[in-house]
MIDRENPA-857704 format. One record per residue (C-alpha): residue number from 1; residue in three letters; x, y, z. Coordinates in nm, 4 decimals. Each point is the difference from the previous one (the first is absolute). Last residue first. Layout:
BEGIN
(node NUM, "ALA", (X, Y, Z))
...
//
This chain:
BEGIN
(node 403, "LYS", (0.8921, -3.1080, -0.2186))
(node 402, "ILE", (-0.1460, 0.2331, -0.2622))
(node 401, "LYS", (-0.3690, -0.0963, 0.0236))
(node 400, "PHE", (-0.2027, 0.2722, -0.1711))
(node 399, "ALA", (-0.2932, 0.1928, 0.1542))
(node 398, "MET", (-0.2138, 0.2291, -0.2169))
(node 397, "LEU", (-0.2146, 0.3005, 0.0930))
(node 396, "ALA", (-0.2322, 0.1226, -0.2744))
(node 395, "ASN", (-0.2126, 0.3150, -0.0427))
(node 394, "GLY", (0.2869, 0.2229, -0.1099))
(node 393, "ARG", (0.3169, -0.2061, -0.0168))
(node 392, "ARG", (0.1272, -0.1302, 0.3327))
(node 391, "VAL", (0.2850, -0.2484, 0.0187))
(node 390, "TYR", (0.0801, -0.2071, 0.3085))
(node 389, "LEU", (0.3099, -0.2196, -0.0073))
(node 388, "VAL", (-0.0155, -0.2815, 0.2550))
(node 387, "GLY", (0.2973, -0.1437, 0.1871))
(node 386, "GLN", (-0.1127, 0.1124, 0.3441))
(node 385, "TYR", (-0.0861, 0.3535, -0.1161))
(node 384, "ILE", (0.1072, 0.1811, -0.3161))
(node 383, "THR", (-0.1724, 0.3149, -0.1274))
(node 382, "PRO", (-0.0394, 0.1528, -0.3465))
(node 381, "HIS", (-0.0272, 0.3766, -0.0593))
(node 380, "ALA", (-0.3219, 0.1110, -0.1688))
(node 379, "TRP", (0.0508, 0.1583, -0.3423))
(node 378, "HIS", (-0.1006, -0.2534, -0.2650))
(node 377, "GLN", (-0.2786, 0.2171, -0.1397))
(node 376, "ASP", (-0.3571, -0.1005, -0.0888))
(node 375, "THR", (-0.1632, -0.3261, 0.1076))
(node 374, "GLY", (0.0958, -0.3327, 0.1518))
(node 373, "LYS", (0.1285, -0.3296, -0.1271))
(node 372, "GLU", (0.2729, -0.0544, -0.2580))
(node 371, "ILE", (0.3190, 0.0776, 0.1909))
(node 370, "ARG", (0.2602, -0.1186, -0.2476))
(node 369, "PHE", (0.3045, -0.2102, 0.0813))
(node 368, "ARG", (0.3734, 0.0494, 0.0448))
(node 367, "SER", (0.3064, -0.1949, 0.1000))
(node 366, "VAL", (0.3753, 0.0567, 0.0452))
(node 365, "ILE", (0.0354, 0.3638, -0.1094))
(node 364, "ASP", (0.3605, 0.1155, 0.0493))
(node 363, "PHE", (0.0161, 0.3738, -0.0614))
(node 362, "LYS", (0.3803, 0.0052, -0.0112))
(node 361, "GLU", (0.3280, 0.0120, 0.1963))
(node 360, "PRO", (-0.1125, 0.1719, 0.3224))
(node 359, "THR", (-0.1956, -0.3140, 0.0986))
(node 358, "PRO", (-0.3422, -0.0208, 0.1597))
(node 357, "ARG", (-0.1263, -0.3186, -0.1709))
(node 356, "VAL", (-0.3433, 0.0591, -0.1530))
(node 355, "LEU", (-0.3406, -0.1698, 0.0251))
(node 354, "ALA", (-0.2401, 0.1742, -0.2361))
(node 353, "MET", (-0.3736, 0.0700, 0.0247))
(node 352, "GLU", (-0.1452, 0.1276, -0.3264))
(node 351, "GLY", (-0.3113, 0.2180, -0.0231))
(node 350, "ARG", (0.0942, 0.2967, -0.2146))
(node 349, "ASP", (0.0687, 0.2154, 0.3078))
(node 348, "SER", (0.2765, -0.2441, 0.0845))
(node 347, "TYR", (0.0201, -0.1913, 0.3268))
(node 346, "CYS", (0.3662, -0.0583, 0.0858))
(node 345, "TYR", (0.0759, -0.2480, 0.2803))
(node 344, "LEU", (0.3686, 0.0142, 0.0884))
(node 343, "MET", (0.1756, -0.3041, 0.1455))
(node 342, "GLY", (0.2319, -0.0892, 0.2890))
(node 341, "ASP", (-0.2666, -0.1033, 0.2494))
(node 340, "ALA", (-0.2425, 0.2860, -0.0622))
(node 339, "TYR", (-0.0019, 0.3274, -0.1953))
(node 338, "ILE", (-0.2703, 0.2358, -0.1327))
(node 337, "ILE", (-0.0441, 0.1905, -0.3272))
(node 336, "ALA", (-0.2811, 0.1869, -0.1733))
(node 335, "GLY", (-0.0099, 0.0900, -0.3691))
(node 334, "VAL", (0.1917, 0.0507, -0.3215))
(node 333, "ALA", (-0.0558, -0.2230, -0.3032))
(node 332, "LEU", (0.2465, -0.2870, -0.0268))
(node 331, "GLY", (0.2858, -0.0571, -0.2453))
(node 330, "GLY", (0.1544, 0.3399, 0.0642))
(node 329, "GLU", (0.3378, 0.0646, 0.1585))
(node 328, "SER", (0.1948, 0.2537, 0.2039))
(node 327, "TRP", (0.3139, -0.1326, 0.1657))
(node 326, "GLN", (0.2454, 0.0872, 0.2763))
(node 325, "ILE", (-0.1136, 0.3640, 0.0193))
(node 324, "THR", (0.2156, 0.1902, 0.2498))
(node 323, "GLY", (-0.2038, 0.1732, 0.2704))
(node 322, "THR", (0.3063, 0.0106, 0.2258))
(node 321, "GLU", (-0.0869, -0.1718, 0.3280))
(node 320, "TRP", (-0.2960, -0.2100, -0.1168))
(node 319, "GLU", (0.1385, -0.1316, -0.3276))
(node 318, "VAL", (-0.2751, -0.0080, -0.2621))
(node 317, "CYS", (-0.1659, -0.2945, -0.1754))
(node 316, "PHE", (-0.2674, 0.1153, -0.2387))
(node 315, "TRP", (-0.3038, -0.1202, -0.1918))
(node 314, "ALA", (-0.1041, 0.1920, -0.3110))
(node 313, "ARG", (-0.2573, 0.2416, -0.1350))
(node 312, "GLY", (0.2503, 0.2644, -0.1033))
(node 311, "GLY", (0.2898, 0.1414, 0.2016))
(node 310, "ARG", (-0.0705, 0.3659, -0.0770))
(node 309, "GLY", (-0.3682, -0.0448, 0.0687))
(node 308, "GLY", (-0.1805, -0.3280, -0.0642))
(node 307, "ALA", (-0.1266, -0.0921, 0.3439))
(node 306, "GLY", (0.3070, -0.1761, 0.1354))
(node 305, "SER", (0.0050, -0.3401, 0.1660))
(node 304, "GLY", (0.1369, -0.1424, 0.3223))
(node 303, "PHE", (0.3082, -0.1428, 0.1688))
(node 302, "ILE", (0.2328, 0.1747, 0.2428))
(node 301, "TYR", (0.3394, -0.1476, 0.0844))
(node 300, "ASP", (0.2425, -0.0514, 0.2873))
(node 299, "GLY", (-0.1894, -0.2918, 0.1532))
(node 298, "VAL", (-0.3533, -0.0012, -0.1381))
(node 297, "LYS", (-0.1724, 0.3378, 0.0112))
(node 296, "VAL", (-0.3476, -0.0053, -0.1533))
(node 295, "LEU", (-0.1769, 0.2562, -0.2177))
(node 294, "GLY", (-0.3646, 0.1004, -0.0311))
(node 293, "GLY", (-0.2488, -0.0532, -0.2810))
(node 292, "ILE", (-0.1842, 0.3338, 0.0201))
(node 291, "VAL", (0.1859, 0.2399, -0.2332))
(node 290, "ASN", (0.3640, -0.1115, -0.0259))
(node 289, "ASP", (0.2406, 0.2596, -0.1329))
(node 288, "LEU", (0.3443, -0.1647, -0.0045))
(node 287, "GLU", (0.1548, 0.1942, -0.2887))
(node 286, "PRO", (0.0075, 0.3301, 0.1911))
(node 285, "LEU", (0.2618, -0.1352, 0.2447))
(node 284, "THR", (0.0969, 0.2299, 0.2855))
(node 283, "TRP", (0.2775, -0.0280, 0.2558))
(node 282, "ALA", (0.0873, 0.0702, 0.3643))
(node 281, "VAL", (-0.2511, 0.2823, 0.0550))
(node 280, "GLU", (0.0221, 0.1327, 0.3549))
(node 279, "ALA", (-0.1873, -0.0711, 0.3213))
(node 278, "ASN", (-0.0181, 0.1418, 0.3514))
(node 277, "ARG", (-0.1867, -0.0899, 0.3189))
(node 276, "GLY", (0.0466, -0.3720, -0.0549))
(node 275, "GLY", (0.2499, -0.0556, 0.2810))
(node 274, "ASN", (0.2160, 0.2913, -0.1107))
(node 273, "SER", (0.0353, -0.1400, -0.3514))
(node 272, "LEU", (-0.2153, -0.1597, -0.2669))
(node 271, "ARG", (0.1029, -0.0631, -0.3617))
(node 270, "LEU", (-0.2678, 0.0452, -0.2643))
(node 269, "MET", (-0.0189, -0.1954, -0.3254))
(node 268, "THR", (-0.2225, 0.1448, -0.2712))
(node 267, "SER", (-0.1623, -0.2063, -0.2751))
(node 266, "GLY", (-0.1780, 0.1142, -0.3154))
(node 265, "GLN", (-0.1738, 0.3347, -0.0459))
(node 264, "GLY", (-0.2390, -0.1279, -0.2666))
(node 263, "ALA", (-0.1778, -0.2529, 0.2205))
(node 262, "THR", (0.1350, -0.0327, 0.3525))
(node 261, "THR", (0.2726, -0.1619, 0.2034))
(node 260, "VAL", (0.1221, 0.0774, 0.3518))
(node 259, "LEU", (0.2987, -0.1806, 0.1498))
(node 258, "ILE", (0.0910, 0.0713, 0.3618))
(node 257, "MET", (0.3503, -0.0523, 0.1402))
(node 256, "ASN", (0.1039, -0.0303, 0.3641))
(node 255, "ASN", (0.0919, -0.3666, -0.0464))
(node 254, "ALA", (-0.3183, -0.1107, -0.1732))
(node 253, "TYR", (-0.3318, 0.1698, -0.0836))
(node 252, "ILE", (-0.2379, -0.0328, -0.2968))
(node 251, "PRO", (-0.2625, 0.2642, -0.0813))
(node 250, "THR", (-0.3636, -0.1070, -0.0575))
(node 249, "ASN", (-0.0945, 0.0431, -0.3650))
(node 248, "GLY", (-0.2972, 0.1821, -0.1528))
(node 247, "HIS", (0.1327, 0.3498, -0.0585))
(node 246, "ILE", (-0.2181, 0.1269, -0.2840))
(node 245, "GLU", (-0.0154, 0.3797, -0.0135))
(node 244, "HIS", (-0.1210, -0.0103, -0.3626))
(node 243, "THR", (0.2930, 0.1787, -0.1646))
(node 242, "ASN", (0.2655, -0.0887, 0.2537))
(node 241, "THR", (0.1244, 0.1309, 0.3315))
(node 240, "ASN", (0.2717, -0.0331, 0.2601))
(node 239, "PRO", (0.1331, 0.2936, 0.2004))
(node 238, "PHE", (0.1832, -0.1190, 0.3131))
(node 237, "SER", (-0.1112, 0.0161, 0.3632))
(node 236, "TRP", (0.1469, -0.0023, 0.3492))
(node 235, "LEU", (-0.0976, -0.0197, 0.3666))
(node 234, "LEU", (-0.3725, 0.0743, -0.0248))
(node 233, "ASN", (-0.1393, -0.0326, 0.3530))
(node 232, "GLY", (-0.2705, -0.2650, 0.0265))
(node 231, "THR", (0.0711, -0.0486, 0.3720))
(node 230, "SER", (0.0985, -0.3613, 0.0703))
(node 229, "ALA", (0.0743, -0.1085, -0.3570))
(node 228, "GLU", (0.2165, 0.2978, -0.0947))
(node 227, "VAL", (-0.0799, 0.0648, -0.3653))
(node 226, "GLY", (0.2283, -0.0419, -0.3040))
(node 225, "LEU", (-0.1869, 0.1143, -0.3104))
(node 224, "ILE", (0.0671, -0.0521, -0.3719))
(node 223, "HIS", (-0.1640, 0.2838, -0.1890))
(node 222, "GLY", (-0.2353, 0.1252, -0.2689))
(node 221, "ALA", (-0.3159, -0.2100, 0.0123))
(node 220, "VAL", (0.0788, -0.1780, 0.3255))
(node 219, "GLN", (0.2599, -0.2687, 0.0603))
(node 218, "THR", (0.0575, -0.1744, 0.3318))
(node 217, "VAL", (0.2531, -0.0566, 0.2756))
(node 216, "ILE", (-0.1003, -0.0446, 0.3645))
(node 215, "LEU", (0.2991, 0.0182, 0.2294))
(node 214, "PRO", (0.1244, -0.1154, 0.3397))
(node 213, "THR", (0.2584, 0.2465, 0.1378))
(node 212, "GLU", (0.2911, -0.2043, 0.1362))
(node 211, "LEU", (-0.0905, -0.2439, -0.2758))
(node 210, "HIS", (-0.1610, -0.3389, 0.0707))
(node 209, "GLY", (-0.3528, 0.0862, -0.1086))
(node 208, "ILE", (0.0196, 0.0687, -0.3705))
(node 207, "PHE", (-0.3632, 0.0221, -0.1147))
(node 206, "LEU", (-0.0714, 0.0167, -0.3757))
(node 205, "PRO", (-0.3079, 0.1655, -0.1480))
(node 204, "SER", (-0.2500, -0.1349, -0.2564))
(node 203, "CYS", (0.0188, 0.2470, -0.2891))
(node 202, "TYR", (-0.3063, 0.0858, -0.2131))
(node 201, "SER", (0.0772, 0.3717, -0.0355))
(node 200, "ALA", (-0.1315, 0.2146, 0.2815))
(node 199, "ARG", (-0.0387, 0.3674, -0.0909))
(node 198, "THR", (0.2550, 0.2566, 0.1120))
(node 197, "SER", (0.0291, 0.1890, 0.3282))
(node 196, "LYS", (0.3755, -0.0647, 0.0296))
(node 195, "GLY", (-0.0351, -0.2042, 0.3184))
(node 194, "ARG", (-0.2732, 0.1628, 0.2095))
(node 193, "SER", (0.0243, -0.2834, 0.2474))
(node 192, "SER", (-0.2838, -0.0934, 0.2333))
(node 191, "TRP", (0.0224, -0.1844, 0.3281))
(node 190, "ILE", (-0.2004, -0.2389, 0.2166))
(node 189, "LEU", (-0.3396, 0.0481, -0.1674))
(node 188, "GLU", (-0.2735, -0.2301, 0.1310))
(node 187, "GLY", (-0.0720, -0.3189, -0.1962))
(node 186, "THR", (-0.0837, -0.1891, 0.3215))
(node 185, "ASN", (0.2243, -0.3076, 0.0229))
(node 184, "LYS", (0.2570, 0.0877, -0.2675))
(node 183, "ASN", (0.0364, 0.3546, 0.1271))
(node 182, "LEU", (0.0437, 0.2035, -0.3156))
(node 181, "ALA", (0.3258, 0.1395, -0.1372))
(node 180, "VAL", (-0.0453, 0.2568, -0.2745))
(node 179, "MET", (0.1775, 0.1092, -0.3170))
(node 178, "ASN", (-0.0698, 0.3183, -0.2004))
(node 177, "HIS", (-0.2240, 0.1576, 0.2616))
(node 176, "GLU", (0.0316, 0.3732, -0.0591))
(node 175, "GLU", (-0.0004, 0.0009, -0.3814))
(node 174, "GLY", (-0.1732, -0.3348, -0.0190))
(node 173, "GLY", (0.1644, -0.3059, -0.1543))
(node 172, "PRO", (-0.2164, -0.2409, 0.1994))
(node 171, "THR", (0.3032, -0.2219, 0.0643))
(node 170, "ALA", (-0.0668, -0.2770, 0.2533))
(node 169, "ILE", (0.1959, -0.1462, 0.2902))
(node 168, "VAL", (-0.1788, -0.2184, 0.2552))
(node 167, "LYS", (0.1660, 0.0273, 0.3384))
(node 166, "ASN", (0.0149, -0.1859, 0.3310))
(node 165, "ASP", (0.3373, -0.1665, -0.0710))
(node 164, "PHE", (-0.0002, -0.0546, -0.3772))
(node 163, "VAL", (-0.2603, 0.0056, -0.2763))
(node 162, "LEU", (0.0627, 0.1245, -0.3560))
(node 161, "LEU", (-0.3142, 0.0121, -0.2114))
(node 160, "SER", (0.0150, -0.1163, -0.3614))
(node 159, "GLU", (-0.0163, 0.3186, -0.2053))
(node 158, "SER", (-0.1940, -0.0095, -0.3271))
(node 157, "ILE", (-0.2127, 0.3134, 0.0303))
(node 156, "GLY", (-0.1905, 0.0595, -0.3225))
(node 155, "ALA", (0.1177, 0.0320, -0.3607))
(node 154, "PRO", (0.0088, 0.3814, -0.0200))
(node 153, "PRO", (0.1311, 0.0364, 0.3574))
(node 152, "ASN", (-0.2680, 0.0786, 0.2604))
(node 151, "THR", (0.0345, 0.3410, 0.1587))
(node 150, "GLY", (0.0535, 0.0172, 0.3750))
(node 149, "GLY", (-0.1545, 0.2397, 0.2489))
(node 148, "PHE", (0.0598, -0.2104, 0.3093))
(node 147, "ASP", (-0.3411, -0.1342, 0.0990))
(node 146, "ASN", (-0.1505, -0.0203, -0.3470))
(node 145, "LEU", (0.3013, -0.1587, -0.1699))
(node 144, "ILE", (0.0867, -0.2159, 0.3015))
(node 143, "ASN", (-0.3476, -0.1522, 0.0228))
(node 142, "ARG", (-0.0599, -0.1686, 0.3348))
(node 141, "ARG", (-0.0766, -0.3459, 0.1336))
(node 140, "TRP", (-0.0027, -0.1832, 0.3293))
(node 139, "VAL", (-0.0364, -0.3516, 0.1413))
(node 138, "VAL", (-0.2116, -0.1328, -0.2887))
(node 137, "ASP", (-0.0989, -0.3626, 0.0599))
(node 136, "LEU", (0.1974, -0.2649, -0.1883))
(node 135, "THR", (-0.0527, -0.2357, 0.2991))
(node 134, "ARG", (0.3510, -0.1433, 0.0385))
(node 133, "GLU", (0.2058, 0.2645, -0.1798))
(node 132, "ASN", (-0.1871, 0.2918, 0.1574))
(node 131, "LEU", (-0.0234, 0.2573, -0.2745))
(node 130, "CYS", (0.1630, 0.3421, -0.0432))
(node 129, "ILE", (-0.1212, 0.1961, -0.3024))
(node 128, "VAL", (0.1862, 0.2964, -0.1458))
(node 127, "GLU", (-0.2062, 0.1682, -0.2737))
(node 126, "GLY", (0.2022, 0.2069, -0.2457))
(node 125, "MET", (-0.2007, -0.0714, -0.3162))
(node 124, "ALA", (0.2499, -0.2600, -0.1239))
(node 123, "SER", (-0.0830, -0.1934, 0.3149))
(node 122, "LEU", (0.2465, -0.0440, 0.2850))
(node 121, "ILE", (-0.0466, -0.3259, 0.1902))
(node 120, "TYR", (0.1343, -0.0891, 0.3444))
(node 119, "ILE", (-0.0676, -0.3435, 0.1496))
(node 118, "LYS", (0.0336, -0.0439, 0.3777))
(node 117, "GLY", (0.1135, -0.2908, 0.2148))
(node 116, "ASN", (0.3433, 0.1358, 0.0816))
(node 115, "SER", (0.0808, 0.1306, -0.3474))
(node 114, "ILE", (-0.1439, -0.0685, -0.3451))
(node 113, "THR", (0.0508, 0.2342, -0.2967))
(node 112, "PRO", (-0.2341, -0.0267, -0.2975))
(node 111, "THR", (0.1512, 0.0498, -0.3485))
(node 110, "ALA", (-0.0903, 0.3312, -0.1656))
(node 109, "ARG", (-0.1456, 0.0393, -0.3485))
(node 108, "THR", (-0.3605, -0.1155, -0.0297))
(node 107, "GLY", (-0.2041, 0.0365, -0.3154))
(node 106, "ASN", (-0.0227, 0.1789, -0.3304))
(node 105, "TYR", (0.2818, 0.0710, -0.2419))
(node 104, "GLY", (-0.1937, 0.3233, -0.0569))
(node 103, "GLY", (-0.1995, 0.2167, 0.2419))
(node 102, "THR", (-0.2013, -0.2756, 0.1668))
(node 101, "TRP", (0.1966, -0.0293, 0.3255))
(node 100, "GLU", (-0.1631, -0.1476, 0.3090))
(node 99, "ILE", (-0.3053, 0.0558, 0.2197))
(node 98, "GLY", (-0.0121, -0.1400, 0.3521))
(node 97, "TYR", (0.0923, -0.2966, 0.2249))
(node 96, "GLN", (-0.2051, -0.2964, -0.1232))
(node 95, "VAL", (0.0896, -0.3288, 0.1683))
(node 94, "ARG", (0.0463, -0.3391, -0.1647))
(node 93, "ASN", (0.0637, -0.3141, 0.2039))
(node 92, "LEU", (0.1476, -0.3470, 0.0006))
(node 91, "LEU", (0.0662, -0.0493, -0.3712))
(node 90, "ASN", (0.1797, -0.3329, -0.0361))
(node 89, "GLY", (0.3342, 0.0342, -0.1755))
(node 88, "SER", (0.1794, -0.2806, 0.1809))
(node 87, "LEU", (0.1984, 0.2506, 0.2078))
(node 86, "ASP", (-0.3227, 0.1353, 0.1498))
(node 85, "PHE", (-0.1607, 0.2960, -0.1666))
(node 84, "VAL", (-0.1236, 0.3452, 0.1093))
(node 83, "PHE", (-0.1285, 0.2572, -0.2482))
(node 82, "LEU", (-0.0125, 0.3696, 0.0963))
(node 81, "TYR", (-0.2446, 0.1852, -0.2198))
(node 80, "GLY", (0.0035, 0.3408, -0.1679))
(node 79, "ASN", (-0.3176, 0.1272, -0.1619))
(node 78, "GLY", (-0.0400, 0.1300, -0.3555))
(node 77, "ASP", (-0.2036, -0.2969, -0.1218))
(node 76, "VAL", (0.2637, -0.2438, 0.1323))
(node 75, "MET", (0.3437, 0.1311, 0.0946))
(node 74, "GLY", (0.2711, -0.2271, 0.1365))
(node 73, "THR", (0.2067, -0.0516, 0.3130))
(node 72, "ALA", (0.1975, -0.3067, 0.1011))
(node 71, "TYR", (0.0701, -0.1680, 0.3337))
(node 70, "ILE", (0.1436, -0.3498, 0.0294))
(node 69, "LYS", (-0.0279, -0.1915, 0.3258))
(node 68, "ASN", (0.2756, -0.2094, 0.1532))
(node 67, "ASN", (0.0211, 0.2187, 0.3111))
(node 66, "SER", (0.0726, 0.2999, -0.2211))
(node 65, "ILE", (0.0408, 0.0406, -0.3743))
(node 64, "ALA", (-0.0380, 0.3191, -0.2037))
(node 63, "ILE", (-0.0735, 0.0111, -0.3701))
(node 62, "GLY", (0.0959, 0.2469, -0.2711))
(node 61, "SER", (-0.2154, 0.2776, -0.1420))
(node 60, "HIS", (-0.0730, 0.0456, -0.3704))
(node 59, "GLY", (-0.3775, -0.0133, 0.0157))
(node 58, "ASP", (-0.3329, -0.0755, -0.1606))
(node 57, "GLY", (-0.2229, -0.2825, 0.1225))
(node 56, "LEU", (0.1345, -0.2736, 0.2247))
(node 55, "GLY", (-0.2175, -0.2777, -0.1460))
(node 54, "ASP", (0.2482, -0.2140, -0.1903))
(node 53, "PHE", (0.1513, -0.2249, 0.2651))
(node 52, "TYR", (0.2861, -0.2326, -0.0863))
(node 51, "TRP", (0.1411, -0.3244, 0.1287))
(node 50, "LEU", (0.3119, -0.2139, 0.0217))
(node 49, "MET", (0.1435, 0.0990, -0.3361))
(node 48, "GLU", (0.2997, -0.2222, -0.0657))
(node 47, "PRO", (0.3098, 0.1841, -0.1117))
(node 46, "GLY", (0.0286, 0.1275, -0.3578))
(node 45, "THR", (-0.0929, -0.1500, -0.3354))
(node 44, "GLU", (0.3641, -0.0598, -0.0867))
(node 43, "PRO", (0.0585, -0.1601, 0.3388))
(node 42, "TRP", (0.1666, 0.2255, 0.2568))
(node 41, "SER", (0.3583, 0.0531, 0.1137))
(node 40, "LYS", (0.1811, 0.0644, 0.3277))
(node 39, "LEU", (-0.2940, -0.1240, 0.2068))
(node 38, "LEU", (-0.0195, 0.1382, 0.3525))
(node 37, "GLY", (0.1734, -0.1675, 0.2936))
(node 36, "THR", (-0.0055, 0.3125, 0.2135))
(node 35, "GLU", (-0.2305, 0.2983, 0.0607))
(node 34, "ASN", (0.0798, 0.1994, 0.3138))
(node 33, "ALA", (0.1868, 0.2764, -0.1855))
(node 32, "TYR", (-0.2885, 0.1099, -0.2189))
(node 31, "ILE", (0.1560, 0.3224, -0.1368))
(node 30, "GLY", (-0.2332, 0.2501, -0.1722))
(node 29, "THR", (0.1264, 0.2629, 0.2449))
(node 28, "GLY", (-0.3302, 0.1384, 0.1315))
(node 27, "ASP", (-0.0353, -0.2640, 0.2694))
(node 26, "ASN", (-0.1537, -0.2663, -0.2280))
(node 25, "ARG", (-0.0305, 0.2189, -0.3103))
(node 24, "TRP", (-0.3001, 0.1665, 0.1708))
(node 23, "GLY", (-0.1005, -0.2340, 0.2822))
(node 22, "ILE", (0.0898, -0.3406, 0.1373))
(node 21, "GLN", (-0.0511, -0.0907, 0.3641))
(node 20, "ALA", (0.1234, -0.3237, 0.1509))
(node 19, "ASN", (-0.1808, -0.0807, 0.3248))
(node 18, "ILE", (-0.1082, -0.3516, -0.0995))
(node 17, "GLN", (0.3318, -0.0728, -0.1690))
(node 16, "THR", (0.2086, 0.1153, 0.2957))
(node 15, "SER", (-0.2221, -0.1903, 0.2431))
(node 14, "PHE", (0.0347, -0.3191, -0.2053))
(node 13, "VAL", (0.3779, 0.0407, -0.0149))
(node 12, "LEU", (0.0217, 0.0582, 0.3743))
(node 11, "LEU", (-0.2463, -0.2809, 0.0711))
(node 10, "PHE", (0.1971, -0.2421, -0.2147))
(node 9, "GLY", (0.3245, 0.0914, 0.1732))
(node 8, "ILE", (-0.1577, -0.0462, 0.3425))
(node 7, "ALA", (-0.1399, -0.3365, -0.1058))
(node 6, "PHE", (0.3305, -0.1122, -0.1478))
(node 5, "THR", (0.1856, 0.0970, 0.3184))
(node 4, "LEU", (-0.2580, -0.1840, 0.2115))
(node 3, "HIS", (0.0293, -0.3112, -0.2176))
(node 2, "LYS", (0.3783, 0.0017, 0.0341))
(node 1, "MET", (-0.0283, 0.0642, 0.3761))
//
């Protein structure tokens, strides 16, 4: 019986690991709750680099992981490719899927989404491609800008596709078809939402499924939108704009409250009522104006960086319920943030990776090291999987042992 119990336990763990699926900021939150036993400090030179690959081409997109394979996109000679690796960094396959962005800060933007044996990619040119995960054959494809009257944002579509139930959610930003739900197996239109008829604006949407009225929350050029997930009906909206219409962060949800942060405008906390059908502003904080680095909620606090507006280029700790700033400190250039096993991982846009204790008392940097490999900007969000920290910078993907 002891051996049988061990075997069943091993199989359960093994099955969980094999079927684990990691996408944009893990599940959109930036929280890697399944990671345990991670290092609480690093050597001065940083954790051990297990491997790196420097042939991805141009891009700022994150990685996806499914069935112990790593998926990354990059642009080579103007074309987008899906790269497939095993966990040891061996390149297993490379598949071209279409043209990518060459209009400045070149390369791929969106992180692939993997669901039920299919890979969903949204190119910066509006092409949605569904691939069979096993064979990498194209199942279906369509262009949301052409098909739904959308206008590409100035820096190219950057939305990582939201997939749930039988739907793929995308935001063409068209006047009639502002947000659409496509059948994830065929690409056919399920519903279309007019929203506020404003251009898409880089945001990867949030799905809140447990409410009485399940919601999709996103940001478009001039508004925050709350859309009924089953029908596409617009339930509520709030004006939200900035000079360049950059809204690059997925909202954060907890306890009937939704936090939205954006460059210039800062952060807005919404409080839901009536099962999600209504919302009101709970507080605003102009100082916390993150551009594309995301925020994380740890306990009762939010952690992340500001873009240099009223609060300056600093890192923040803010109380979730009230919006009260606990601290605002420099010492590290601003950038992307994720959380795992009691620690913050802050990847600055100047190329430093820092390990930080999430305390409301101070910006407590424990360890830091420089990301030396790769090309161009340090913008891609890092990923953690099975004790390995994955960092993408332009043409390079690096794997560091942090357990």
